[in-house]
C-alpha positions in Angstrom: 112.7 92.6 91.4 111.8 94.8 88.5 110.0 97.7 90.1 108.6 98.5 86.7 105.5 100.1 88.3 107.5 102.3 90.5 109.9 103.9 87.9 109.6 105.0 84.3 112.9 104.8 82.4 113.7 107.5 79.9 116.7 108.6 77.9 117.9 112.1 78.8 117.1 114.1 75.7 117.7 117.7 75.2 114.0 118.3 75.8 114.1 116.4 79.2 117.3 118.2 80.2 115.3 121.5 80.0 113.3 120.2 82.9 115.9 118.3 85.0 119.7 118.5 85.0 120.6 116.6 88.3 119.5 113.4 90.1 116.8 114.1 92.7 118.6 112.1 95.3 122.4 112.5 94.9 122.4 115.7 92.8 124.8 114.2 90.2 124.6 115.8 86.9 122.4 114.2 84.3 123.9 114.2 80.8 122.3 113.8 77.4 122.0 110.1 76.5 122.0 108.9 80.2 119.1 106.7 81.3 117.2 108.3 84.0 114.3 106.9 86.1 111.2 108.9 87.1 110.3 107.9 90.7 106.5 107.6 90.5 106.2 107.7 94.3 108.2 110.8 95.0 107.8 112.6 91.6 111.5 113.1 90.8 114.1 111.9 88.4 116.9 109.6 89.6 120.2 108.4 88.1 120.6 104.6 87.7 122.7 104.3 90.8 120.1 106.0 93.1 117.3 104.0 91.5 119.0 100.7 92.3 119.7 101.9 95.9 116.0 102.8 96.3 114.9 99.5 94.7 116.8 97.6 97.4 114.8 99.2 100.2 111.3 99.4 98.7 108.2 97.2 98.4 107.6 96.5 94.7 103.8 96.3 95.2 103.3 99.6 96.8 106.5 101.5 95.8 107.0 102.5 99.4 110.3 102.4 101.3 110.1 99.5 103.8 113.7 99.3 104.9 116.1 102.0 105.9 119.8 101.8 104.9 122.1 101.4 107.9 124.4 104.2 106.7 122.5 106.4 104.3 124.7 107.9 101.7 124.0 110.9 99.6 126.5 109.8 96.9 126.4 106.9 94.5 
């Protein structure tokens, strides 16, 4: 699954870091040069780990969550 329509990948540049400094899911710090993913469904930036977790439980066609994790974790 690619989930290309659900997320936009961007490099964390100094300009982007003026807008967002932490992952919108786990709140881990985003550093310059990191690849971050804009979640088109929930309007937030995610780290790579949280993006992959979300991809595992979502429908690629609609970008909606279709399966709940058994033990949701806030941390990557």
